[in-house]
C-alpha positions in Angstrom: 93.4 130.0 140.6 96.7 129.0 142.2 99.9 130.1 140.9 103.3 128.3 140.7 106.6 129.6 139.6 109.7 127.9 138.6 112.7 128.1 136.7 114.3 125.6 134.5 116.5 125.5 131.9 115.8 124.0 128.4 117.6 120.4 127.7 120.1 120.2 124.9 117.1 118.2 123.2 114.6 120.9 123.9 112.8 119.1 126.3 111.5 120.8 130.0 110.9 118.3 132.8 108.5 119.8 136.0 109.0 117.5 139.0 107.1 117.9 142.5 104.3 120.4 141.4 101.9 121.5 144.0 98.8 119.7 141.8 96.7 116.5 141.8 96.9 114.0 139.7 94.4 114.3 136.6 94.3 118.4 137.7 93.6 120.4 134.4 96.4 123.1 134.4 97.9 125.8 131.9 101.8 126.2 131.0 103.1 129.5 129.9 106.5 129.7 128.9 108.5 133.0 129.0 111.8 133.7 128.5 114.2 135.1 131.3 115.0 138.7 130.1 119.1 138.7 130.0 120.9 140.7 132.3 121.0 144.4 131.2 124.7 145.8 130.7 126.5 147.3 133.3 126.4 151.0 133.7 130.0 151.1 135.2 132.3 148.7 133.8 135.2 149.6 135.5 133.4 149.7 138.8 135.2 147.2 141.4 138.4 147.0 139.1 141.8 148.3 140.7 143.1 151.5 140.2 147.0 152.8 140.1 148.3 155.9 139.8 151.6 156.2 138.4 153.7 159.5 139.6 150.6 161.0 141.0 152.2 163.8 142.2 153.8 165.2 139.4 152.1 168.2 137.5 150.1 166.9 134.4 150.3 168.9 130.9 152.4 171.5 132.3 153.6 172.8 128.9 149.5 173.5 127.8 148.9 176.1 130.8 149.8 179.8 129.7 149.8 180.9 133.1 153.0 178.6 134.0 155.0 180.3 130.7 
């Protein structure tokens, strides 16, 4: 059995058009339509976004440290 894969988008009217397939006229074929899985959720949604540090050398939450009192 020969297999041929092609990715198409369904038209607004619900039709698909197959062109230039590698089979002969009159040949019997089986057509199976599978939905393309949606892309997975981004695991790291902030990856690649710019980072900005305001006053990076100043202490943070200094009043919460018992040692500094």
